[in-house]
N, C-alpha and C positions, 0 to 999 in steps of 0.2 A: 477441386471436386466439393460439391454442391452438396449445405450442408446435411439432405438429405437421403443422399448414394451413399456418403461415410455410416450417414450416421446404422443405414438397414446394414452397411455392407462389417457395423463395430458387433448387431443382433447373428449376421449370421458366423463371425467366426465367436458369438461367446455360443452356439450352439454346438459350432464345433468340438469350442472347447468342455460342455458338460456331455458330447458323444466321448472324446477322451476319457475324462473320466468316467463312465461309463464302464468302454473297454479296458484300463487300465483296472481298473474296477474285477472285473471278466476276469484277465488271463493273466491278473499278473496278486493274488490273493493275498498279498503276505501278510496285514495286518486289522481285516477285518473293512468292517465299511471306516474307515478313519482312510481308506484305499482311495474310498471314493473327491475326498481331499488333497489328497497324495497326486491320487493322475489331474487332481486337475488343476494342481498347480505346475508342474511338471506340462502340461497342452500348453496352461496361461503360458510359460517361458520360451518353450516351441512359436506358438500365434506371436508372441510377444517379438521379436526374430526376425519373422514372416513379416507381422506386422505392428509398427513401432506401435502407433497411436491405440494400437488392445489393448497394448503394455501401461500408458499409461493410464486412461479411461478403468479395467481392470484395479490399480494402485486409487485413484480417483473416487473408486465405489469403495475399498474397504476404508480408504479414512475416511469417505464419507459418511458409510453405516458405523465407524466409531465418534468420531466427532457428532453424530444425533447420539450415539446410548451414552457419554459424555455431557454432552447436554443434559439429558434424563436424567442422570444423578446429577447433576450440581443442583438442577428447580426443585429433586426433588431435597437437597441438603438444604437447601435457602428458606424450601416453603416446611420443615419437620424444624427449623430454625425461627420461624413464625412464629409460628403452631406455638414450644412453644418457650416464646419472648411475646405474648403477647402485649408488652408495652409500647413493641411495636407497630407502627405506622406502615398503612401497604395503601398504597394510594393506586390502586383500577382503573381502569381506564377503557377506551374501545378504542381502537385507530384504524385509521383506513389507509390499507398500504398497498400500494399498484405493481405487478407484479408487470416483471420482463416478462415473467416465462409464461407461451400460448398455447402449449400443445396442451393437452384434458389430463390424459399423462402425470406429466408436470408439477399440476395443479395439488390433482388430485394425492401427491405422492407430499407435496410442499405440503400441504394442508393439514393432513395425517399426519403428519413428523409435527409439528409448531402445536395439531389440539393435544398429542401421543405428548409432550412437556407439560410437562406437570406445572401450571401455576398461569394457562395461556391457553384460549380460547377460541376457534379459527371460525366461525360466525355468521358472517354469506361472504356472498360472493358478486358481485354486479360490477355491471361496465360501463366507467365514467362515463367525459358529453367525450371521447377523444379514442373510446373503443379499445380501450386496457380493460385488461381484467383485474378488477379491484379485490381485495382484503381480504374483510371488517376482522379485526381480535379485536379477544378479548382480553387482556394480562394484567394479574392481580401487581404488580408491581410500573408501575404506566409513567415514572416519572418527567421524562420528555417524551413526546409523540414522538418527533425527529429520530431523538436517537434513535425510538425503538427504533423505528422505521426501517434505519442506517441500518441499525443491527439482523433483521430481518431477511434486509438486501446482501449484502456481507456477507449471510452468515447460513444460515438453510439457505439461501436462495442462488446465493453466486455455487457456493459448492456442485446444492445441483447440477444447473445446467454447468460441469466442465464433467458432471459423470453423465451430460444423458447426450450434451448439448459436444462436446469434447472444449466445450470455453466457453468464454463471459463475453459479453458484450462490453 
């Protein structure tokens, strides 16, 4: 099945899951607004039986949210440590990171998450001579530009591709 058709199918299942959540809330109001969450979980489980790929996507989405929150907390702690210890040096730098993500939605989510993470700011998006999108990122702690690129690619970009595409090239 082509990726575009599969992605449209997953979005349709997410919409159905949202409606199931609302119906659960309307017809079984036990816990109040928490019933929306309960209805979503029950709907996700039911739809995962129908379409296994949907369950994986939901799992990747939840793990992606958890990962982003964890990275924001870690970056905040690193910046706080640096502020409290002014004798420590930081190595700021701007690094060009070529992207494998190509849809506007994926790129917007990626650069927003990079910018939300303390110590990094997405400053520009351009295309290189091969036509690939390249995002320029300023980081406070850039010791090795290649390691920085690898970290962005293997953490944020790979996890986002799992959610939006169901796989990583």
